[in-house]
C-alpha positions as CSV (number, residue, x, y, z in Angstrom):
1,M,0.0,0.2,0.1
2,T,1.5,3.5,-1.2
3,M,0.4,5.9,1.3
4,R,1.0,9.9,0.3
5,P,0.9,12.5,2.2
6,F,-2.9,14.5,3.3
7,H,-1.6,17.6,2.2
8,N,1.5,19.1,-0.1
9,H,3.1,22.6,1.4
10,A,4.4,22.8,-1.9
11,N,1.1,23.6,-4.0
12,H,0.4,27.2,-3.4
13,A,-3.7,25.6,-4.2
14,Y,-4.0,24.3,-0.8
15,H,-5.6,25.6,2.1
16,A,-6.6,24.4,5.3
17,Y,-7.7,26.3,8.3
18,L,-9.9,25.9,11.7
19,L,-12.8,27.2,11.6
20,R,-14.8,28.6,14.1
21,I,-18.2,29.3,14.9
22,W,-20.6,30.9,18.0
23,Q,-23.7,32.8,18.3
24,E,-22.9,36.5,19.9
25,K,-27.1,37.6,21.7
26,T,-25.5,41.4,21.1
27,T,-28.8,42.5,20.3
28,E,-33.0,41.1,20.4
29,T,-31.4,38.6,17.6
30,P,-29.1,36.3,17.9
31,V,-26.2,36.6,15.4
32,W,-23.5,34.5,14.4
33,R,-19.6,34.6,14.0
34,F,-17.3,33.0,12.3
35,S,-13.1,33.0,12.2
36,L,-10.5,31.0,10.2
37,E,-7.6,30.3,11.7
38,D,-4.2,29.8,9.5
39,P,-2.9,26.5,11.4
40,S,0.7,27.1,9.6
41,S,1.1,30.7,10.4
42,D,-1.3,31.2,13.7
43,Q,-2.7,33.9,11.8
44,R,-6.5,34.4,12.5
45,I,-9.1,35.9,10.7
46,G,-12.6,36.5,11.5
47,F,-16.4,37.6,10.0
48,A,-18.7,39.0,11.6
49,D,-21.9,37.5,8.6
50,L,-21.5,34.6,6.4
51,A,-21.9,36.8,4.1
52,A,-18.2,38.0,5.0
53,L,-16.4,35.0,5.5
54,T,-17.9,33.4,2.1
55,A,-16.6,36.7,0.1
56,F,-13.4,35.9,1.1
57,L,-13.3,32.0,0.8
58,L,-14.6,33.3,-3.2
59,Q,-11.2,35.0,-2.9
60,R,-8.6,32.6,-1.7
61,T,-10.5,30.0,-4.6
62,S,-10.3,33.1,-7.4
63,E,-6.4,33.6,-6.6
64,T,-3.4,32.0,-8.9
């Protein structure tokens, strides 16, 4: 059996993130918040809503 590595850091088309999702009750209607953390750099990016998270992911996947 040949085992291949799960990821290849030499491949710049590969991204891995830890996704965190939590609910904040700052108003009458609770809102969902999101963050992504890059485990290779420990950089964390926060998003106020799902639209912002989606826009970030679309941007990252459209880069060449």
